[in-house]
C-alpha positions as CSV (number, residue, x, y, z in Angstrom):
1,M,-15.3,-1.8,-22.0
2,T,-12.5,0.9,-22.3
3,A,-15.0,3.4,-23.4
4,Q,-17.5,2.4,-20.5
5,L,-14.6,2.9,-17.7
6,S,-13.7,6.1,-19.5
7,G,-17.3,7.3,-19.2
8,R,-17.7,6.1,-15.5
9,N,-15.0,8.8,-14.6
10,R,-16.5,11.4,-16.6
11,S,-20.0,10.7,-14.7
12,H,-18.1,10.5,-11.6
13,V,-17.2,13.9,-12.0
14,L,-20.1,15.6,-12.6
15,R,-21.9,13.2,-9.9
16,R,-19.4,14.4,-7.2
17,R,-19.9,18.4,-8.1
18,L,-23.8,17.9,-7.6
19,L,-23.0,16.6,-4.5
20,G,-21.3,19.7,-3.3
21,T,-17.5,18.2,-3.1
22,M,-14.0,18.3,-4.5
23,A,-13.5,15.1,-3.6
24,V,-14.6,13.5,-6.9
25,V,-13.3,9.7,-7.4
26,G,-13.9,7.3,-10.3
27,V,-13.0,3.6,-10.6
28,W,-10.0,2.5,-12.9
29,G,-11.2,-0.6,-14.0
30,V,-8.6,-3.2,-14.7
31,A,-9.8,-4.1,-17.9
32,I,-9.0,-1.5,-20.5
33,A,-7.9,-3.2,-23.5
34,G,-11.1,-5.9,-23.2
35,L,-11.4,-9.1,-21.1
36,A,-9.5,-12.3,-22.0
37,P,-11.7,-15.7,-21.5
38,A,-12.3,-16.3,-17.9
39,A,-9.4,-18.4,-16.3
40,A,-9.8,-21.3,-14.5
41,A,-9.3,-21.2,-10.9
42,Q,-6.2,-24.0,-11.4
43,D,-4.4,-22.0,-13.8
44,V,-4.4,-18.2,-12.5
45,R,-1.2,-19.0,-10.9
46,S,0.2,-19.8,-13.9
47,R,-0.8,-16.5,-15.4
48,Q,0.4,-14.3,-12.8
49,W,3.8,-13.8,-15.2
50,Y,5.3,-11.3,-13.2
51,L,5.9,-13.8,-10.1
52,D,8.5,-15.7,-12.1
53,A,9.8,-12.4,-13.8
54,M,10.2,-11.2,-10.7
55,D,11.7,-14.3,-9.0
56,A,9.2,-14.1,-6.4
57,E,10.3,-17.8,-4.5
58,K,13.2,-16.6,-4.0
59,I,12.7,-13.3,-2.8
60,W,10.0,-15.4,-0.3
61,T,12.6,-17.5,1.2
62,S,14.1,-13.4,2.5
63,A,11.0,-11.9,2.7
64,T,7.6,-12.2,2.5
65,G,5.6,-8.8,4.0
66,K,4.7,-10.6,7.3
67,G,4.2,-7.6,10.0
68,I,3.4,-4.9,7.2
69,K,-0.3,-3.8,6.9
70,V,-2.0,-2.5,3.3
71,A,-4.9,-0.3,3.9
72,V,-6.6,-0.8,0.4
73,I,-8.9,1.9,-0.5
74,D,-11.1,1.1,-3.0
75,T,-14.8,-0.7,-3.6
76,G,-14.4,-3.4,-0.5
77,V,-12.9,-6.2,0.5
78,N,-14.1,-9.6,0.7
79,P,-12.3,-11.4,3.4
80,D,-13.3,-14.7,2.6
81,T,-12.1,-15.7,-0.9
82,P,-9.8,-18.8,-0.4
83,S,-6.4,-16.7,-0.9
84,L,-7.7,-13.7,1.4
85,K,-9.2,-16.1,4.3
86,G,-7.1,-14.3,7.4
87,Q,-5.4,-11.9,6.0
88,V,-8.0,-8.9,6.0
89,L,-8.2,-7.0,9.0
90,K,-11.0,-4.8,10.5
91,G,-11.5,-2.2,8.4
92,V,-13.7,0.9,7.7
93,D,-16.7,1.8,5.3
94,S,-16.2,5.1,4.3
95,A,-19.0,5.0,2.0
96,E,-21.4,4.5,4.4
97,A,-23.7,2.8,2.5
98,E,-25.6,-0.4,2.6
99,G,-22.9,-3.1,3.8
100,D,-19.6,-2.7,5.2
101,E,-16.4,-2.8,3.8
102,T,-16.2,-6.3,3.5
103,D,-19.2,-5.6,0.7
104,D,-17.0,-5.7,-2.4
105,Y,-19.7,-4.3,-4.9
106,T,-17.6,-4.8,-7.9
107,G,-14.7,-7.3,-7.5
108,H,-12.2,-4.8,-7.7
109,G,-11.0,-4.3,-4.2
110,T,-10.7,-8.1,-3.6
111,T,-8.8,-8.3,-6.8
112,M,-6.5,-5.6,-5.7
113,A,-6.0,-7.1,-2.0
114,E,-5.4,-10.9,-3.6
115,L,-2.3,-9.2,-5.8
116,I,-1.0,-7.7,-2.7
117,A,-1.5,-10.2,0.2
118,G,-3.4,-13.4,-1.0
119,T,-2.0,-16.8,-0.3
120,G,-2.7,-18.9,-3.2
121,A,-4.9,-21.1,-1.5
122,N,-7.4,-23.0,-3.7
123,G,-6.4,-21.7,-6.8
124,G,-6.7,-18.2,-6.0
125,L,-4.3,-15.0,-6.8
126,R,-1.0,-15.6,-4.7
127,G,0.2,-12.0,-3.8
128,L,3.5,-10.7,-4.4
129,A,4.0,-10.0,-0.3
130,P,1.6,-12.9,1.0
131,E,2.2,-12.5,4.3
132,A,1.0,-8.8,4.9
133,K,-2.3,-8.4,6.2
134,I,-5.3,-5.7,5.0
135,I,-7.0,-3.3,5.9
136,P,-10.0,-2.3,3.8
137,Y,-11.4,0.6,3.1
138,R,-14.8,1.0,1.2
139,I,-15.3,4.1,-1.0
140,S,-18.1,4.8,-4.0
141,D,-17.6,4.5,-7.6
142,T,-20.3,6.0,-9.8
143,D,-22.7,2.9,-10.5
144,F,-22.7,2.5,-6.7
145,Q,-23.6,6.4,-5.9
146,N,-26.5,6.4,-9.0
147,E,-27.9,3.2,-6.4
148,N,-27.0,4.2,-2.9
149,K,-26.8,7.2,-0.6
150,V,-23.5,7.7,-0.2
151,N,-20.9,9.5,1.8
152,A,-19.7,12.6,-0.7
153,F,-16.3,12.5,1.4
154,D,-15.4,9.2,1.3
155,M,-12.0,9.4,-0.7
156,R,-10.5,12.2,1.9
157,E,-11.7,10.4,5.1
158,A,-10.7,7.1,3.4
159,I,-7.2,8.5,3.3
160,R,-6.5,10.2,6.5
161,G,-8.4,7.3,8.6
162,A,-5.7,5.1,6.8
163,A,-3.2,7.8,7.8
164,D,-4.5,7.2,11.6
165,S,-4.3,3.5,11.1
166,E,-1.9,0.7,11.9
167,A,-1.2,0.7,8.0
168,Q,2.2,1.5,6.8
169,I,1.1,1.5,3.0
170,I,-2.2,2.7,1.7
171,N,-3.1,1.7,-2.2
172,I,-5.2,3.4,-3.7
173,S,-6.5,2.3,-7.3
174,F,-8.7,4.3,-7.7
175,G,-9.0,8.3,-9.2
176,S,-10.2,10.7,-11.0
177,E,-9.7,13.8,-13.2
178,F,-10.8,16.1,-10.5
179,Y,-8.3,18.1,-8.3
180,S,-9.7,18.8,-4.6
181,T,-7.9,20.7,-2.2
182,E,-9.1,18.9,0.7
183,V,-8.0,15.4,-1.0
184,R,-4.6,16.6,-1.5
185,K,-4.5,17.8,2.1
186,A,-5.3,14.2,3.3
187,V,-2.4,12.5,1.1
188,E,-0.3,15.2,2.5
189,Y,-1.2,13.6,5.9
190,A,-0.5,10.6,5.3
191,Q,3.0,11.4,4.2
192,E,3.3,13.4,7.5
193,K,2.0,10.2,9.6
194,G,4.9,8.0,7.9
195,K,3.0,6.5,5.4
196,L,3.4,5.3,1.6
197,L,0.6,6.2,-0.3
198,F,0.8,4.3,-4.0
199,A,-1.9,5.6,-6.6
200,G,-2.0,5.0,-10.2
201,T,-1.6,7.3,-12.4
202,G,-4.4,6.2,-14.8
203,N,-5.4,4.4,-17.6
204,S,-6.4,7.3,-20.1
205,G,-2.7,7.5,-21.8
206,D,-4.0,6.8,-25.1
207,E,-7.1,8.7,-24.5
208,G,-6.2,12.2,-23.4
209,N,-3.6,11.7,-20.5
210,K,-5.7,14.1,-18.5
211,P,-3.8,13.9,-14.7
212,Q,-5.7,11.8,-12.4
213,Y,-5.8,12.1,-8.6
214,P,-4.7,11.7,-6.3
215,G,-1.6,9.7,-8.2
216,S,-0.9,13.1,-9.6
217,Y,-0.4,14.7,-6.2
218,V,2.9,15.5,-5.1
219,A,2.5,13.4,-1.6
220,A,1.6,10.6,-3.6
221,I,3.7,7.8,-5.6
222,G,2.4,7.5,-8.7
223,V,2.5,4.1,-10.2
224,A,2.5,3.7,-14.3
225,A,1.8,0.1,-15.8
226,T,3.9,-1.9,-18.1
227,S,3.5,-5.3,-20.2
228,R,5.1,-8.2,-20.0
229,D,8.1,-7.3,-22.2
230,G,8.6,-4.4,-19.6
231,R,7.1,-1.2,-22.0
232,V,4.9,0.7,-20.6
233,G,1.2,0.2,-21.8
234,K,0.2,2.5,-24.2
235,Y,-3.1,2.9,-21.6
236,S,-0.9,4.3,-19.1
237,Q,-0.5,7.8,-18.3
238,H,2.3,9.6,-18.5
239,G,3.7,13.1,-17.0
240,D,6.3,14.4,-14.4
241,Y,3.7,12.7,-11.7
242,V,4.8,9.0,-12.6
243,D,7.3,8.3,-10.2
244,I,7.6,4.3,-10.4
245,A,6.4,1.5,-12.9
246,A,4.8,-1.9,-12.2
247,P,3.3,-4.6,-13.7
248,G,-0.2,-4.0,-15.1
249,S,-0.5,-6.0,-18.6
250,D,-2.3,-8.8,-18.6
251,I,-2.8,-9.3,-15.0
252,P,-5.8,-11.7,-13.7
253,F,-8.7,-10.1,-11.6
254,Y,-12.1,-10.9,-10.5
255,C,-14.4,-10.8,-13.4
256,D,-17.4,-8.9,-11.2
257,E,-19.0,-9.0,-8.0
258,T,-19.9,-12.8,-7.5
259,L,-15.8,-13.8,-7.0
260,S,-16.4,-16.8,-9.3
261,S,-14.0,-16.4,-11.7
262,Y,-10.7,-14.7,-12.8
263,C,-11.0,-12.4,-16.2
264,D,-7.1,-11.0,-17.7
265,G,-7.0,-7.2,-18.4
266,N,-4.5,-4.2,-18.2
267,G,-4.6,-1.7,-15.8
268,T,-2.6,1.0,-13.6
269,S,-5.0,-0.9,-10.9
270,A,-2.7,-3.7,-10.6
271,A,0.3,-1.7,-10.9
272,T,-0.4,0.0,-7.8
273,A,-1.2,-2.9,-5.8
274,I,2.0,-4.5,-7.3
275,A,4.0,-1.7,-5.8
276,S,2.5,-1.9,-2.8
277,A,3.4,-5.3,-2.3
278,S,6.9,-4.5,-3.5
279,A,7.1,-1.7,-0.9
280,A,5.5,-4.5,2.3
281,L,8.6,-6.7,1.0
282,I,11.6,-4.6,1.3
283,W,10.2,-3.2,4.7
284,S,9.4,-6.1,6.1
285,A,13.2,-7.0,5.4
286,H,13.8,-3.8,7.2
287,P,11.0,-3.0,9.3
288,D,13.1,-0.5,11.6
289,W,13.0,2.0,8.3
290,T,11.2,4.5,7.4
291,A,8.9,5.3,4.8
292,N,11.1,7.4,3.0
293,Q,13.9,5.0,3.5
294,V,12.0,1.7,1.7
295,L,11.1,4.3,-1.1
296,R,14.5,5.4,-1.7
297,V,15.7,1.6,-2.1
298,M,12.5,1.1,-4.5
299,F,13.5,4.0,-6.3
300,E,17.3,2.9,-6.8
301,S,16.4,-0.7,-7.2
302,A,14.2,-0.3,-9.4
303,G,14.7,-1.3,-13.1
304,R,16.2,1.0,-15.4
305,G,17.2,0.8,-19.3
306,G,21.1,0.4,-20.7
307,D,20.9,4.3,-21.3
308,W,19.3,5.6,-18.8
309,K,21.5,8.1,-16.7
310,E,21.9,8.3,-13.2
311,D,20.0,10.5,-11.3
312,T,17.1,11.1,-13.7
313,V,13.6,9.9,-13.7
314,S,11.2,9.3,-17.0
315,T,7.7,10.8,-17.3
316,Y,6.4,7.0,-18.4
317,L,8.3,5.1,-15.8
318,G,9.4,7.4,-13.2
319,H,12.5,5.8,-11.4
320,G,12.1,2.6,-13.1
321,I,10.1,-1.1,-12.5
322,V,9.9,-2.2,-9.2
323,R,12.0,-4.9,-8.1
324,P,11.9,-5.8,-4.7
325,G,14.3,-8.9,-5.6
326,A,17.0,-6.6,-6.4
327,H,17.2,-5.0,-3.3
328,I,16.3,-7.9,-1.2
329,N,18.6,-10.8,-2.8
330,R,21.1,-8.2,-4.4
331,G,21.4,-5.6,-1.7
332,L,20.8,-2.8,-4.5
333,G,20.0,0.6,-3.4
334,K,21.0,2.6,0.3
335,P,18.3,3.7,2.2
336,G,19.6,7.2,3.2
337,D,18.5,9.9,5.6
338,P,15.1,8.6,7.5
339,N,13.5,12.4,7.1
340,I,14.2,13.1,4.0
341,S,11.7,12.4,1.2
342,P,12.8,11.0,-2.2
343,L,10.0,12.7,-4.0
344,T,10.4,16.5,-2.6
345,N,14.4,16.2,-1.4
346,K,12.9,17.7,1.5
347,P,12.0,16.8,5.2
348,T,8.8,15.1,5.5
349,G,5.8,17.0,6.4
350,S,7.5,20.4,5.0
351,G,4.0,20.2,3.1
352,S,3.5,22.4,-0.4
353,S,1.3,25.2,-1.4
354,D,-2.2,25.0,-3.1
355,S,-0.1,26.6,-6.1
356,A,2.3,24.6,-6.2
357,S,0.5,21.3,-5.9
358,A,-1.6,22.5,-8.6
359,A,1.2,23.0,-10.6
360,S,2.9,19.8,-9.9
361,S,-0.2,18.4,-11.9
362,K,0.7,19.6,-15.1
363,P,1.8,16.9,-17.5
364,S,5.6,17.2,-19.0
365,A,4.6,15.4,-22.3
366,P,1.8,15.6,-24.5
367,A,-0.1,12.8,-25.4
368,S,0.9,13.0,-29.3
369,S,4.8,12.1,-27.7
370,Q,3.5,8.4,-25.6
371,A,5.7,5.8,-26.6
372,P,3.2,3.2,-27.7
373,E,3.1,-0.4,-25.9
374,G,5.4,-2.6,-28.0
375,K,6.9,0.4,-30.3
376,P,10.6,-1.5,-30.9
377,G,13.5,0.1,-29.0
378,A,17.1,0.9,-29.7
379,E,18.4,-1.8,-27.1
380,A,16.6,-4.5,-25.1
381,A,18.2,-4.2,-22.0
382,V,17.0,-6.3,-19.2
383,A,15.9,-5.5,-15.6
384,G,14.5,-8.3,-13.9
385,S,15.3,-9.8,-10.1
386,G,16.5,-12.8,-10.9
387,T,19.6,-14.9,-12.7
388,E,22.7,-12.5,-13.2
389,T,24.0,-12.9,-16.4
390,E,28.0,-12.8,-17.6
391,N,27.6,-8.8,-18.2
392,G,25.8,-8.2,-14.9
393,S,22.2,-7.4,-16.4
394,Q,19.3,-8.8,-14.8
395,L,16.8,-11.5,-16.3
396,G,13.2,-10.4,-15.9
397,L,11.3,-7.5,-16.8
398,V,12.5,-6.3,-20.2
399,I,12.8,-2.3,-19.6
400,G,15.4,-1.1,-22.2
401,G,13.3,-0.9,-25.0
402,A,10.8,1.2,-23.0
403,A,13.1,3.7,-22.2
404,A,14.9,3.4,-25.5
405,A,11.2,3.6,-27.0
406,V,10.5,7.4,-24.6
407,V,13.7,8.9,-26.1
408,L,12.7,7.7,-29.8
409,A,9.7,9.8,-28.9
410,G,11.5,12.7,-28.2
411,V,10.6,12.8,-24.3
412,V,13.8,14.3,-22.3
413,F,14.9,12.8,-18.9
414,A,15.4,15.4,-16.4
415,V,17.1,15.4,-13.2
416,L,14.2,17.5,-11.0
417,R,10.4,17.7,-12.5
418,K,8.3,20.3,-12.1
419,R,6.2,18.7,-9.6
420,R,9.0,18.0,-7.3
421,S,9.9,21.5,-7.2
422,G,7.6,22.6,-4.6
């Protein structure tokens, strides 16, 4: 499955070049390390291990994502699954192909929508922000392009459309190795419009680790993926474009476009959806906040290892692992200046030059220095959102091993990364 998806990304780049546009996109499938047997519908909630690690039930007593709309730019979203009935608003088919935005041609987009806002009805996935609403924007992957006449500019048009919509959050679990000025400008436009745009960093961390877009653009929030023990997934790409991390390993997703069963797999796609849902929870608790304030609180309340120095970021986990309960339940994180972006420390909408944005895509560490999944760390600080222990640490998502593994691998934490200089 890994090779198939990697090949799909590469061929997607070539396809888009032939279409005469720089807006190349290729889907990151959730399944990277192979598929587990299909999960029985009644068992899928038990497979959503991260909800228990985050103590989601306690979070939902205070915040559920109500009032927040999330634009899902993906393969389409089927609004008729039991878990999404009543959750999906009118969207746009940016691919301009047969069908519309409700015709999900792989099941990928519907999975992302359920991970964000699924109700869990009739054995479906329970979203982390179960009262948020989804606005679907359908774009095309390589296989879909090979079989249909599509809009070659669908990614940039979907981003701009979402930026002009009522959505406060934009989720993009798609990506490509091909840089596009027009897509970058669309991402910056979304930031100027006060949106939070989350995009996966990609799934080739152990196979070349080339920067993926739009996740590597400065105005996008690049999301890495972690496993059950909080360690960064070996597939999760790393570099100075990683802003935050979220659970991405062993996550249930629809096996195919029939939407008849769930499989388990790994990927930054799921991590991106969970990060978007985390933002929806915080924003629903503070509807008067700006995007900058929501993101700053996400950064400040993220789970970090005991040896992680203050005001530093990791090339593997960014500011740490999303921990919405740490803020919602315990008040960690300060909103700060509503007009200053925590990504750049500049006023939102200040923009950046082409050269600065291009430089920002350079990874700050080679692939050979990646901390492999499961690599033992120096200590195991815990950083979940649940019950507080005697020493003040939090039970749940373990990240200390990941942070320590990064240090052991020789990657230096820096206060300001290259991508934040422009």
